C-alpha positions in Angstrom: 75.5 -54.4 84.9 75.5 -55.4 81.1 71.7 -55.8 80.7 71.3 -52.2 82.5 73.7 -50.4 80.2 72.6 -52.3 76.9 69.3 -50.8 77.7 70.3 -47.4 78.5 72.0 -47.7 75.0 68.8 -48.5 73.4 66.8 -45.7 75.0 69.8 -43.1 73.9 69.4 -44.6 70.5 65.8 -44.6 70.4 65.1 -41.0 71.7 67.8 -39.8 69.2 66.3 -41.3 66.2 63.6 -38.8 65.6 62.8 -38.5 62.1 64.6 -39.8 59.0 64.9 -36.8 57.4 66.8 -35.4 60.2 69.0 -38.4 60.3 72.2 -36.3 58.8 71.5 -33.1 59.8 74.4 -31.3 62.1 74.4 -28.2 64.9 74.7 -25.2 63.3 76.3 -22.9 66.0 76.8 -19.7 64.0 73.0 -19.5 63.0 71.6 -17.6 65.4 67.7 -16.3 65.9 69.1 -12.4 65.2 70.3 -13.3 61.5 68.1 -11.9 59.2 68.1 -14.5 56.5 66.2 -12.2 53.7 68.4 -9.1 53.9 70.2 -8.4 51.1 74.0 -7.8 51.6 75.1 -4.6 50.0 77.3 -5.5 46.9 80.8 -3.5 47.0 83.8 -3.1 44.3 85.8 -5.2 46.4 83.6 -8.1 45.9 84.2 -8.7 42.2 87.7 -6.6 41.3 87.9 -8.3 37.9 85.9 -7.2 34.6 83.2 -9.2 33.1 84.3 -11.8 30.5 81.3 -10.7 28.2 79.8 -7.5 27.7 75.7 -7.7 27.9 73.2 -5.2 26.9 69.7 -4.3 26.5 67.4 -2.3 24.4 64.0 -0.7 24.9 61.6 1.3 22.1 59.8 4.5 23.4 56.6 6.6 22.3 57.2 9.5 19.9 55.5 11.6 22.9 58.3 10.8 25.6 60.8 11.9 23.4 60.9 15.3 24.7 61.1 14.1 28.3 64.0 11.8 27.5 65.8 14.2 26.0 65.4 16.9 28.9 66.3 14.0 31.5 68.8 11.7 30.0 71.8 13.5 31.7 70.5 12.8 34.7 70.0 9.1 33.6 73.5 8.9 32.3 74.8 10.5 35.8 73.4 7.7 37.7 74.3 4.7 35.7 77.7 6.0 35.5 77.8 5.8 39.4 77.3 2.1 39.1 79.6 1.4 35.8 76.7 1.0 33.1 76.9 3.1 30.3 73.9 4.1 28.1 72.4 5.3 24.6 69.7 7.4 23.6 69.0 7.4 19.8 66.1 9.7 19.0 66.1 8.3 15.3 65.1 4.6 16.0 63.5 5.7 19.2 65.4 3.5 21.5 67.6 3.3 24.8 70.1 0.7 25.3 71.9 -0.1 28.1 75.5 -2.2 28.4 77.8 -3.6 30.6 81.3 -1.7 31.1 85.0 -2.8 32.2 83.9 -0.5 35.6 80.7 -2.6 35.9 81.2 -4.8 39.5 77.8 -6.1 40.2 76.5 -8.6 37.4 72.9 -8.2 38.8 72.8 -3.9 37.8 72.3 -4.8 34.2 69.1 -6.1 34.9 68.2 -3.4 37.0 69.6 -0.7 34.4 67.2 -2.5 31.8 64.1 -2.2 34.3 64.9 1.6 34.4 64.6 2.2 30.9 61.3 0.1 30.8 60.0 2.1 33.4 61.1 5.3 31.8 59.7 4.4 28.5 56.6 4.0 30.4 56.0 7.2 31.5 57.6 6.8 35.0 59.4 10.3 36.4 63.1 9.7 36.3 63.2 10.8 40.1 60.9 7.8 40.9 62.2 5.4 38.1 66.0 5.5 39.6 64.9 4.1 42.9 64.7 1.0 41.0 68.9 0.8 41.4 68.3 0.2 45.1 68.5 -3.8 46.3 65.4 -3.5 48.1 63.3 -1.8 44.9 61.9 -4.4 42.4 59.2 -3.6 39.6 56.8 -4.9 37.5 54.7 -4.0 34.3 51.4 -5.2 34.1 49.8 -5.5 30.9 46.0 -5.0 30.5 45.4 -4.1 27.1 44.5 -7.6 25.8 42.0 -8.4 29.3 38.9 -6.5 28.1 37.3 -6.6 24.5 35.0 -3.6 24.7 37.0 -0.2 24.6 34.2 1.4 26.9 34.3 -1.1 29.4 38.2 -1.3 29.2 38.5 2.8 29.9 35.8 2.4 33.2 37.6 -0.7 34.6 40.9 1.3 34.3 39.5 4.4 35.9 38.3 2.0 38.7 41.3 1.5 39.5 42.6 5.2 40.0 39.2 6.0 41.7 37.7 9.3 42.1 40.4 12.0 42.5 43.0 9.1 42.7 41.8 8.1 46.1 42.0 4.1 45.0 45.7 4.5 43.9 46.6 6.1 46.8 45.0 3.4 49.1 46.8 0.5 47.1 50.3 2.6 47.5 50.1 3.3 50.9 48.7 -1.0 51.8 51.0 -2.3 49.9 54.2 -0.3 49.8 54.8 0.5 46.4 54.4 3.0 43.4 51.3 2.3 41.0 51.4 4.2 37.6 48.4 3.7 35.2 49.8 4.7 31.7 47.7 3.6 28.7 47.6 -0.1 28.3 50.2 -0.8 31.3 50.4 -0.5 34.8 54.1 0.1 36.1 54.4 -0.9 40.1 57.7 -0.4 41.9 58.2 -1.7 45.0 58.6 -5.1 47.4 58.3 -8.3 46.2 55.4 -9.0 48.8 53.4 -5.8 47.6 54.3 -6.2 43.8 52.5 -9.6 44.4 49.4 -7.4 45.9 49.5 -4.9 43.4 49.3 -7.6 40.5 46.4 -9.5 41.9 44.6 -6.0 42.6 44.9 -4.7 39.0 43.7 -8.0 37.0 41.1 -8.9 39.2 40.0 -5.1 38.5 40.0 -5.6 34.8 37.9 -9.1 35.7 35.4 -6.8 37.1 36.2 -7.4 40.4 36.1 -3.8 42.7 39.4 -3.0 44.3 37.7 -2.0 47.3 37.5 -5.5 48.5 41.0 -5.9 48.2 41.4 -2.7 49.7 39.2 -4.0 53.1 41.4 -7.4 53.2 44.9 -5.5 53.3 43.5 -2.9 56.0 42.4 -6.2 57.8 46.1 -8.1 57.5 47.8 -4.9 58.6 45.9 -5.1 61.8 46.4 -8.4 62.3 50.1 -8.2 61.8 50.6 -6.1 64.4 49.5 -8.6 67.0 51.9 -11.6 67.8 50.2 -14.2 69.2 48.3 -14.8 65.5 51.5 -14.8 64.4 50.9 -19.0 63.8 47.5 -19.0 63.5 45.3 -18.8 60.4 43.7 -15.5 59.3 40.8 -17.0 57.5 38.2 -16.2 60.0 39.0 -12.6 60.0 39.0 -11.9 56.5 35.5 -10.9 55.0 34.1 -13.2 52.5 32.3 -11.7 49.6 30.0 -13.5 47.8 29.4 -13.2 43.6 26.3 -12.3 43.0 24.9 -12.7 39.5 22.6 -9.9 38.7 20.4 -10.8 35.5 19.7 -8.3 33.2 15.6 -7.2 33.2 14.1 -8.2 30.0 12.5 -5.6 27.5 9.1 -7.0 28.3 9.1 -6.9 31.9 7.7 -3.4 32.2 4.2 -4.2 30.3 3.9 -7.4 32.2 4.0 -5.4 35.0 1.7 -2.6 34.6 -0.5 -5.3 33.0 -0.4 -6.9 36.5 -1.0 -3.7 38.5 -3.9 -2.4 36.4 -5.1 -6.1 37.0 -5.0 -5.6 40.6 -6.1 -2.6 40.5 -9.5 -3.5 38.8 -9.9 -6.3 40.9 -12.1 -5.5 43.7 -15.1 -4.3 41.7 -16.9 -7.2 41.2 -18.0 -9.7 43.9 -15.4 -12.2 45.4 -12.6 -10.3 43.2 -10.1 -10.9 45.7 -9.2 -14.4 44.4 -9.9 -13.6 40.8 -7.9 -10.8 40.1 -5.3 -11.9 41.9 -5.0 -14.7 40.3 -5.2 -12.8 36.6 -2.6 -10.6 38.0 -0.3 -13.5 39.2 -1.1 -15.2 36.1 0.5 -12.6 33.9 3.4 -11.8 36.0 4.4 -15.4 36.0 6.1 -17.3 32.8 4.1 -20.1 32.2 6.3 -23.7 33.2 7.3 -25.7 30.6 5.1 -28.8 30.3 7.5 -32.3 30.9 7.8 -34.5 28.2 6.6 -38.1 28.1 9.8 -40.1 29.1 10.3 -42.6 26.1 13.5 -45.2 27.2 14.3 -45.7 23.5 17.0 -42.9 21.6 15.4 -40.4 19.3 15.4 -41.5 15.8 18.6 -40.8 13.8 18.4 -37.8 11.4 18.3 -38.8 7.6 21.1 -37.7 5.6 21.5 -36.0 2.3 21.9 -39.3 0.3 19.4 -40.9 2.0 16.7 -37.8 1.1 17.9 -38.5 -2.7 17.3 -41.9 -2.3 13.8 -41.5 -0.8 13.5 -39.0 -3.8 15.0 -41.1 -6.5 17.5 -38.3 -7.5 20.4 -40.4 -6.1 20.3 -42.5 -8.7 20.2 -40.3 -11.6 23.2 -39.5 -14.0 25.2 -36.0 -13.0 23.7 -34.2 -15.9 20.3 -35.5 -15.6 21.0 -34.0 -11.9 21.7 -30.8 -13.0 18.9 -30.7 -15.3 16.5 -31.6 -13.1 18.1 -28.6 -10.4 17.6 -25.5 -13.5 14.7 -27.0 -13.7 13.3 -26.3 -10.5 14.9 -23.0 -10.3 13.2 -21.8 -13.5 9.9 -22.9 -11.9 10.6 -20.8 -9.2 11.8 -17.9 -11.0 8.6 -18.3 -13.0 6.1 -18.3 -10.2 8.1 -15.4 -8.2 7.5 -13.2 -11.6 3.9 -14.0 -11.9 3.6 -12.8 -8.0 5.4 -9.4 -8.8 3.3 -8.9 -11.2 -0.1 -9.3 -9.5 1.2 -7.0 -6.6 2.6 -4.4 -9.6 -1.3 -4.7 -11.5 -2.9 -3.7 -8.1 -1.9 -0.3 -8.2 -4.2 0.2 -11.8 -7.4 -1.8 -10.4 -9.8 0.9 -9.9 -11.8 1.0 -6.1 -15.3 -0.3 -6.0 -17.8 2.6 -6.1 -21.1 2.7 -3.8 -24.1 2.0 -5.3 -26.9 5.0 -5.4 -29.2 2.8 -3.5 -26.8 2.4 -0.6 -25.6 6.0 -0.7 -29.2 7.5 -0.8 -30.2 5.3 2.2 -27.0 6.2 3.8 -27.6 10.1 3.1 -31.2 9.7 4.5 -30.3 7.5 7.7 -27.6 10.6 8.3 -30.7 13.5 8.0 -33.1 11.3 10.2 -30.3 11.2 12.9 -29.5 15.2 12.5 -33.6 15.8 12.9 -33.8 13.9 15.8 -31.1 16.1 17.5 -32.7 19.1 16.1 -36.3 18.2 17.7 -34.9 17.4 21.3 -33.2 21.0 21.1 -36.2 22.3 20.2 -38.5 20.4 23.2 -35.4 21.4 25.3 -35.5 24.9 24.4 -39.6 24.7 24.8 -39.1 23.6 28.5 -37.1 26.4 29.2 -39.5 28.7 28.1 -42.4 27.2 30.3 -40.2 26.9 33.2 -39.1 30.6 32.5 -42.9 31.8 32.1 -42.1 35.1 33.7 -42.2 36.9 30.8 -45.0 38.5 28.7 -47.5 37.1 25.8 -46.1 38.9 22.9 -42.1 37.8 24.0 -43.8 34.5 23.7 -45.6 35.0 20.1 -42.5 36.8 18.9 -40.5 33.3 20.0 -43.3 31.0 18.3 -42.3 33.1 15.1 -39.0 33.1 15.1 -38.9 29.1 15.8 -41.5 28.7 12.8 -38.8 30.6 10.6 -35.9 28.4 12.0 -38.2 25.6 10.9 -38.8 26.7 7.4 -35.3 27.8 6.6 -34.0 24.2 8.0 -36.6 22.7 5.5 -35.6 24.6 2.3 -32.1 23.8 3.4 -32.5 19.8 3.5 -34.4 20.5 -0.2 -31.6 22.2 -1.6 -29.4 19.7 -0.2 -31.3 16.6 -1.6 -31.2 18.4 -4.9 -27.8 18.8 -5.0 -27.0 15.5 -4.2 -29.5 14.1 -7.3 -27.6 16.6 -9.7 -24.4 15.0 -9.0 -25.7 11.8 -9.2 -27.1 12.2 -12.6 -23.4 13.8 -13.6 -21.9 10.4 -12.7 -24.0 8.5 -14.8 -23.5 10.8 -17.9 -19.7 10.1 -17.3 -20.3 6.4 -17.1 -22.4 6.3 -20.0 -20.1 8.4 -22.1 
């Protein structure tokens, strides 16, 4: 009987000791499943009847263009902060807004909410939207994007990508995250629950790193649909989410179109010759493709050490010279280089004054006679063609043939006289040139 009791006790102790970490945990009968642990209870004046021991204050500067709007709406800001026991001042001379606690302040966290309010107002958030920050379930995040992109044009394009065409991308981000988003200058202001603010920050920073917001929007839409299914509450959603691969598109080199044109012309001209398909195709491919670098011969020894400046000076003997002698040698070297450069410049200047070489008399006359011979040949060909046409047309009378023959003879005489006159003029010009040279 005692053995049975001891066995039961051992089994009960073994069943009780399941995990060492839960050894000292006690039952909590008041902690039921219907309690929402994430709910933030409202802080009432009865919870903190005594005033604070110290005064806390925060100040924020605002830009010049925001001054007119703040002056108009500062009365609304003052009334909203008086309800929670916070005082505020607007300094237009310094361009700053200040909030501070008073003896009527009962919520210790409300001063941080008031600090966020003036920060949002300075970042161009309208007052009706900014005053929502005083609610318990609303937080804010001011994302700085000014230093993420160096190029100004690229920065403007990526910032515009957050807004999208007609604000469609910004509207989609607001609907999916449950946050209010405002893009202004070098910052993006967001207001909403903490979960949504985390998503907004990720989307904005990735957009400035050249990741389009549409990828995050697609992912958030799928997550929202999956959250509606209670069966998938305790499962991983990785198999449902899209996986986008990063594509590095290489920029085309400037000589790419020229090689393409050359290869195209080679391909078109290939079929002309016999067996041109293989030869032409190979030529086109050779022009389009780059030549592979030749493999270097493997050597097990390391490369030779490059000589130092001192080693080179020791080889030339300059290292053993005195500093004064070294300076003198350097000056002599510079002086010699300057003299060589001066001579080269003088020669280049003198080239402008050298007269060009004139052709000799024999070569010029031969060229002239050669040109005349070609002209005569052309004229003879024309005459033969005209004679042949006249013979083909032979329907005319004998009188017309005689007149045609006379006109041809007259033309020949005129051509000969012209040629003689040209020769005489050339000889006269050559004589004049000789006289000038002799003078």
